[in-house]
C-alpha positions in Angstrom: -33.5 76.5 17.0 -30.7 76.8 19.7 -28.2 73.9 21.0 -28.6 74.1 24.6 -25.6 72.0 26.6 -27.4 69.4 28.5 -25.5 68.6 31.6 -26.9 64.9 32.0 -25.1 62.0 31.8 -26.3 60.6 28.4 -26.6 63.4 26.0 -23.7 65.3 27.5 -21.4 61.8 27.0 -22.6 61.4 23.3 -22.1 65.1 22.8 -18.7 65.1 24.1 -17.7 62.1 21.9 -19.2 63.6 18.8 -16.8 66.9 19.5 -14.1 64.7 19.9 -14.7 62.7 16.7 -14.9 66.2 14.8 -11.7 67.2 16.4 -9.9 64.4 15.2 -11.4 64.4 11.5 -10.5 68.1 11.3 -6.6 67.1 12.4 -6.3 64.7 9.5 -4.5 66.6 6.4 -6.3 65.4 3.2 -4.2 68.0 1.3 -1.3 65.5 1.1 -1.1 62.0 -0.2 -2.8 59.6 1.7 -0.8 56.2 2.4 -2.3 53.3 0.7 -3.8 50.3 2.9 -1.2 47.7 2.4 -3.2 45.0 4.3 -5.9 45.4 2.5 -4.4 45.5 -0.7 -2.4 42.4 -0.4 -5.2 40.5 0.9 -7.2 41.4 -2.2 -4.3 40.6 -4.3 -4.0 37.3 -2.6 -7.6 36.4 -3.0 -7.2 37.5 -6.6 -4.5 35.0 -7.4 -6.6 32.4 -5.5 -9.6 32.8 -7.7 -7.4 33.1 -10.9 -6.2 29.5 -9.8 -9.5 28.2 -8.8 -10.7 29.2 -12.2 -7.9 28.0 -14.3 -9.0 25.7 -17.1 -7.0 22.8 -15.2 -9.2 23.2 -12.3 -12.5 23.2 -14.2 -15.0 20.3 -13.0 -14.9 18.6 -16.2 -11.3 18.5 -16.6 -11.1 17.3 -13.0 -13.7 14.5 -13.7 -12.0 13.5 -16.8 -8.5 13.3 -14.8 -10.3 11.2 -12.3 -11.9 8.8 -14.6 -8.6 8.3 -16.5 -7.0 7.7 -13.0 -9.8 5.3 -11.8 -9.2 3.2 -15.4 -5.4 3.0 -14.8 -6.2 1.9 -11.3 -8.9 -0.8 -12.2 -6.2 -2.1 -14.7 -3.6 -2.3 -12.5 -5.8 -4.0 -10.1 -6.4 -6.7 -12.5 -2.9 -7.1 -13.6 -2.2 -7.6 -9.9 -5.0 -10.2 -9.2 -3.9 -12.1 -12.5 -0.7 -12.0 -10.7 -1.8 -13.2 -7.4 -3.6 -15.9 -8.9 -1.0 -17.2 -11.0 1.4 -17.3 -8.0 -1.2 -19.0 -5.7 -1.3 -21.7 -8.6 2.5 -22.0 -8.8 2.5 -22.0 -4.8 -0.1 -25.1 -5.0 1.9 -26.9 -7.4 5.0 -26.3 -5.7 3.3 -27.6 -2.2 2.0 -30.9 -4.3 5.6 -31.4 -5.8 7.0 -30.8 -2.5 4.9 -33.4 -0.9 5.4 -35.8 -3.8 9.3 -35.6 -3.5 9.0 -35.7 0.2 6.8 -39.1 -0.1 9.6 -40.1 -2.5 12.3 -39.4 -0.5 10.7 -41.4 2.7 10.3 -44.4 0.5 13.7 -44.0 -0.7 15.1 -43.8 3.2 12.9 -46.8 3.9 14.6 -48.7 1.0 18.0 -47.8 2.0 17.3 -48.8 5.6 16.1 -51.9 4.0 18.9 -52.5 1.8 21.3 -51.6 4.8 19.8 -54.5 6.8 19.6 -56.7 4.1 23.2 -56.2 3.6 23.9 -56.8 7.3 22.0 -59.8 6.8 23.9 -61.2 3.8 27.2 -60.7 5.8 25.7 -62.8 8.9 23.3 -65.1 7.5 24.4 -65.6 3.8 20.7 -64.5 2.7 20.4 -63.8 -1.6 18.7 -60.6 -2.4 16.9 -60.7 -5.7 15.5 -57.6 -6.9 12.4 -58.2 -9.2 11.7 -55.9 -12.1 8.8 -54.4 -10.1 11.2 -53.6 -7.4 10.1 -56.0 -5.0 12.7 -57.1 -3.1 12.6 -61.5 -2.4 15.1 -62.8 0.1 16.5 -66.5 -0.1 18.7 -68.6 2.2 21.8 -69.7 0.4 23.8 -72.8 1.6 27.0 -71.3 0.6 28.4 -68.4 -1.2 28.8 -70.2 -4.4 25.9 -69.2 -6.5 25.0 -67.9 -9.9 23.1 -65.3 -11.4 20.6 -65.7 -14.3 19.0 -63.2 -16.1 
């Protein structure tokens, strides 16, 4: 069979491309050393390092699950301790609030007592009133005739 060059646009173009490809392949010197494809080699090395890391014993699923369980147990313990502390702080806060209310009530009572005592002292000065404080801290007022009186226990 003999190859006949066709002048049509389809086969002629394909045969022309094939001839140029053959010429490029023949122009390459295959007798000397070929440069290594460094880009591909670097990519393979990086993939190898990544696979080594992923397949290392520290990255084994069993090891990761064990670490996660340990971290979870530690977290649960710390949360329980934090809850205990929060409960104690809340109880202390409530007790402090009650103590503050009780102290405030006593301070108000003392303030009223001091005001009344000041009024009574003014009354004594003006009206000669005798003040008797009983054992249960009740104040009794009595008018006196003069400043000459005696106190008995």
